[in-house]
N, CA, C and O of each residue as an XYZ file, in Angstrom:
348
protein
N       0.841     -1.172      0.000
C       0.000      0.000      0.000
C       0.888      1.238      0.000
O       1.824      1.341      0.792
N       0.588      2.174     -0.891
C       1.375      3.387     -1.026
C       0.446      4.587     -0.870
O      -0.571      4.689     -1.556
N       0.808      5.505      0.050
C       0.010      6.716      0.278
C       0.761      7.886     -0.358
O       1.925      8.134     -0.044
N       0.095      8.584     -1.234
C       0.740      9.694     -1.930
C       0.108     11.015     -1.492
O      -1.114     11.163     -1.468
N       0.963     11.955     -1.152
C       0.515     13.317     -0.868
C      -0.366     13.451      0.350
O      -1.205     14.351      0.398
N      -0.212     12.614      1.306
C      -1.030     12.736      2.501
C      -0.454     13.815      3.419
O       0.624     13.639      3.988
N      -1.173     14.930      3.562
C      -0.776     16.000      4.468
C       0.464     16.763      4.046
O       0.895     17.669      4.759
N       1.028     16.436      2.948
C       2.230     17.129      2.506
C       1.935     17.733      1.144
O       1.732     17.032      0.152
N       1.921     19.002      1.133
C       1.747     19.709     -0.133
C       3.111     20.139     -0.645
O       4.064     20.261      0.124
N       3.192     20.355     -1.869
C       4.467     20.766     -2.463
C       4.688     22.260     -2.217
O       4.649     23.065     -3.147
N       4.918     22.614     -0.957
C       5.132     24.010     -0.573
C       6.594     24.183     -0.183
O       7.120     23.480      0.679
N       7.210     25.109     -0.824
C       8.596     25.420     -0.508
C       8.613     26.802      0.139
O       8.326     27.786     -0.542
N       8.938     26.914      1.431
C       8.895     28.216      2.105
C       9.875     29.220      1.504
O       9.617     30.423      1.549
N      10.956     28.771      0.961
C      11.922     29.680      0.348
C      11.362     30.286     -0.932
O      11.617     31.446     -1.255
N      10.607     29.491     -1.639
C       9.963     29.968     -2.861
C       8.914     31.027     -2.520
O       8.783     32.026     -3.227
N       8.165     30.802     -1.431
C       7.170     31.785     -0.993
C       7.839     33.108     -0.625
O       7.336     34.179     -0.967
N       8.956     33.033      0.062
C       9.673     34.248      0.436
C      10.157     34.990     -0.802
O      10.109     36.219     -0.852
N      10.610     34.266     -1.773
C      11.081     34.876     -3.010
C       9.925     35.551     -3.748
O      10.094     36.636     -4.306
N       8.773     34.926     -3.753
C       7.603     35.528     -4.398
C       7.180     36.814     -3.692
O       6.792     37.785     -4.341
N       7.256     36.816     -2.369
C       6.888     38.010     -1.611
C       7.847     39.167     -1.925
O       7.406     40.302     -2.106
N       9.131     38.889     -1.988
C      10.092     39.959     -2.276
C       9.924     40.501     -3.686
O      10.082     41.700     -3.912
N       9.607     39.634     -4.630
C       9.389     40.134     -5.992
C       8.129     40.985     -6.065
O       8.090     41.960     -6.817
N       7.095     40.636     -5.298
C       5.875     41.456     -5.256
C       6.172     42.826     -4.659
O       5.687     43.842     -5.157
N       6.958     42.854     -3.608
C       7.320     44.131     -2.978
C       8.131     44.990     -3.949
O       7.921     46.201     -4.028
N       9.036     44.382     -4.672
C       9.843     45.127     -5.631
C       8.979     45.694     -6.749
O       9.198     46.822     -7.191
N       8.006     44.928     -7.207
C       7.111     45.418     -8.252
C       6.279     46.591     -7.749
O       6.056     47.558     -8.478
N       5.821     46.504     -6.506
C       5.019     47.588     -5.934
C       5.850     48.844     -5.688
O       5.348     49.960     -5.820
N       7.110     48.662     -5.333
C       7.954     49.824     -5.046
C       8.365     50.560     -6.315
O       8.783     51.716     -6.245
N       8.254     49.918     -7.465
C       8.612     50.577     -8.717
C       7.617     51.665     -9.085
O       7.941     52.550     -9.877
N       6.427     51.619     -8.534
C       5.408     52.602     -8.853
C       5.656     53.942     -8.153
O       5.133     54.967     -8.590
N       6.444     53.949     -7.078
C       6.694     55.172     -6.332
C       7.817     55.961     -6.988
O       8.774     55.390     -7.511
N       7.686     57.276     -6.952
C       8.716     58.144     -7.517
C       9.246     59.054     -6.414
O       8.511     59.432     -5.502
N      10.514     59.398     -6.506
C      11.103     60.321     -5.548
C      10.536     61.703     -5.770
O      10.157     62.082     -6.878
N      10.492     62.448     -4.672
C       9.889     63.762     -4.714
C      10.758     64.718     -3.911
O      11.330     64.330     -2.893
N      10.858     65.937     -4.353
C      11.643     66.937     -3.656
C      10.786     68.160     -3.429
O      10.174     68.692     -4.355
N      10.751     68.603     -2.171
C      10.019     69.811     -1.833
C      11.003     70.796     -1.213
O      11.733     70.447     -0.285
N      11.023     72.002     -1.714
C      11.914     73.032     -1.198
C      11.113     73.914     -0.253
O      10.074     74.459     -0.627
N      11.600     74.049      0.967
C      10.890     74.840      1.968
C      10.994     76.326      1.640
O      11.816     76.742      0.824
N      10.155     77.104      2.284
C      10.182     78.553      2.057
C      11.482     79.155      2.560
O      11.985     80.123      1.991
N      12.032     78.579      3.636
C      13.311     79.080      4.148
C      14.424     78.847      3.130
O      15.285     79.706      2.941
N      14.407     77.703      2.484
C      15.423     77.420      1.468
C      15.255     78.344      0.271
O      16.235     78.779     -0.333
N      14.010     78.636     -0.064
C      13.764     79.563     -1.170
C      14.266     80.962     -0.821
O      14.783     81.677     -1.680
N      14.111     81.346      0.447
C      14.629     82.645      0.883
C      16.146     82.674      0.809
O      16.737     83.700      0.471
N      16.776     81.549      1.124
C      18.236     81.483      1.081
C      18.766     81.557     -0.343
O      19.924     81.920     -0.550
N      17.953     81.227     -1.311
C      18.392     81.324     -2.698
C      18.630     82.774     -3.086
O      19.343     83.035     -4.055
N      18.054     83.723     -2.360
C      18.289     85.134     -2.611
C      19.667     85.585     -2.187
O      20.066     86.712     -2.482
N      20.408     84.722     -1.497
C      21.756     85.058     -1.034
C      22.689     85.268     -2.214
O      23.654     86.022     -2.094
N      22.438     84.636     -3.338
C      23.305     84.793     -4.500
C      23.375     86.247     -4.945
O      24.436     86.722     -5.348
N      22.255     86.956     -4.877
C      22.284     88.361     -5.251
C      23.122     89.155     -4.259
O      23.797     90.111     -4.638
N      23.080     88.761     -2.989
C      23.897     89.412     -1.976
C      25.376     89.195     -2.266
O      26.187     90.106     -2.099
N      25.724     88.001     -2.697
C      27.122     87.706     -3.005
C      27.626     88.566     -4.154
O      28.761     89.041     -4.119
N      26.806     88.771     -5.163
C      27.237     89.585     -6.295
C      27.377     91.044     -5.871
O      28.305     91.730     -6.299
N      26.457     91.521     -5.031
C      26.580     92.887     -4.526
C      27.851     93.037     -3.700
O      28.548     94.048     -3.793
N      28.144     92.031     -2.896
C      29.324     92.067     -2.040
C      30.608     92.071     -2.874
O      31.534     92.825     -2.572
N      30.673     91.250     -3.905
C      31.876     91.226     -4.744
C      32.048     92.542     -5.494
O      33.173     93.001     -5.692
N      30.939     93.154     -5.912
C      31.024     94.462     -6.566
C      31.563     95.509     -5.602
O      32.386     96.342     -5.980
N      31.099     95.466     -4.351
C      31.551     96.436     -3.341
C      33.034     96.246     -3.037
O      33.769     97.222     -2.888
N      33.473     94.996     -2.945
C      34.888     94.713     -2.672
C      35.758     95.189     -3.828
O      36.833     95.746     -3.609
N      35.302     94.974     -5.048
C      36.061     95.428     -6.214
C      36.154     96.957     -6.228
O      37.192     97.521     -6.575
N      35.067     97.614     -5.851
C      35.060     99.083     -5.790
C      36.043     99.587     -4.738
O      36.774    100.549     -4.975
N      36.060     98.932     -3.567
C      36.984     99.334     -2.503
C      38.440     99.099     -2.914
O      39.307     99.920     -2.614
N      38.710     97.995     -3.591
C      40.074     97.733     -4.064
C      40.535     98.807     -5.033
O      41.679     99.258     -4.980
N      39.632     99.212     -5.921
C      39.980    100.253     -6.893
C      40.255    101.572     -6.181
O      41.192    102.284     -6.543
N      39.453    101.906     -5.178
C      39.672    103.154     -4.427
C      40.996    103.118     -3.685
O      41.695    104.130     -3.627
N      41.356    101.973     -3.115
C      42.622    101.859     -2.388
C      43.800    101.997     -3.347
O      44.784    102.667     -3.032
N      43.704    101.367     -4.512
C      44.795    101.463     -5.483
C      44.935    102.876     -6.030
O      46.049    103.311     -6.324
N      43.836    103.597     -6.172
C      43.891    104.974     -6.674
C      44.271    105.973     -5.592
O      44.641    107.108     -5.891
N      44.181    105.548     -4.323
C      44.495    106.449     -3.216
C      43.335    107.360     -2.854
O      43.546    108.366     -2.178
N      42.129    107.047     -3.276
C      40.970    107.890     -2.988
C      40.105    107.341     -1.856
O      39.070    107.922     -1.533
N      40.518    106.234     -1.255
C      39.728    105.642     -0.167
C      39.974    106.409      1.108
O      41.120    106.620      1.505
N      38.882    106.834      1.763
C      38.987    107.559      3.028
C      38.179    106.820      4.091
O      37.054    106.381      3.852
N      38.776    106.696      5.255
C      38.146    105.981      6.356
C      37.340    106.962      7.194
O      37.829    108.038      7.539
N      36.101    106.592      7.523
C      35.272    107.382      8.429
C      35.652    106.972      9.849
O      35.251    105.911     10.326
N      36.428    107.819     10.520
C      36.998    107.449     11.814
C      35.926    107.276     12.893
O      36.064    106.402     13.749
N      34.872    108.078     12.873
C      33.831    107.934     13.903
C      33.062    106.612     13.729
O      32.734    105.947     14.711
N      32.786    106.250     12.502
C      32.090    104.978     12.259
C      32.990    103.808     12.640
O      32.520    102.831     13.225
N      34.275    103.896     12.315
C      35.220    102.850     12.676
C      35.303    102.692     14.190
O      35.284    101.572     14.700
N      35.396    103.803     14.908
C      35.477    103.746     16.364
C      34.200    103.155     16.959
O      34.268    102.350     17.888
N      33.051    103.542     16.440
C      31.783    103.014     16.944
C      31.670    101.506     16.693
O      31.214    100.765     17.564
N      32.078    101.058     15.526
C      32.030     99.631     15.220
C      32.989     98.834     16.099
O      32.667     97.723     16.519
N      34.179     99.401     16.385
C      35.118     98.731     17.270
C      34.565     98.612     18.686
O      34.707     97.570     19.326
N      33.935     99.682     19.177
C      33.338     99.637     20.519
C      32.219     98.598     20.566
O      32.125     97.833     21.526
N      31.383     98.567     19.550
C      30.294     97.582     19.526
C      30.849     96.154     19.503
O      30.299     95.259     20.145
N      31.927     95.950     18.767
C      32.508     94.619     18.662
C      33.073     94.142     19.993
O      32.837     93.003     20.396
N      33.824     95.013     20.682
C      34.474     94.601     21.920
C      33.526     94.607     23.120
O      33.862     94.026     24.153
N      32.390     95.223     23.025
C      31.416     95.210     24.128
C      30.626     93.915     24.187
O      29.996     93.635     25.206
N      30.639     93.128     23.141
C      29.894     91.862     23.133
C      30.416     90.898     24.131
O      29.896     89.788     24.247
């Protein structure tokens, strides 16, 4: 007497795990990456204009120093020094 397939199904747990991972991979392909820029970051993008203004001012000061036309405002310099050292 030969009993075939009694209580034993042809189930391979490793195969089931592989099927689950492939399903997850297929589902994850539908998602796309997304980037949101905050308002603070958008405000910081305005810094580039500040940099160009700053480089223009530095170039102007260099030209004045080379020409000998640069004059220091002594009262403003003294006030800024006092403010700096009082911190």
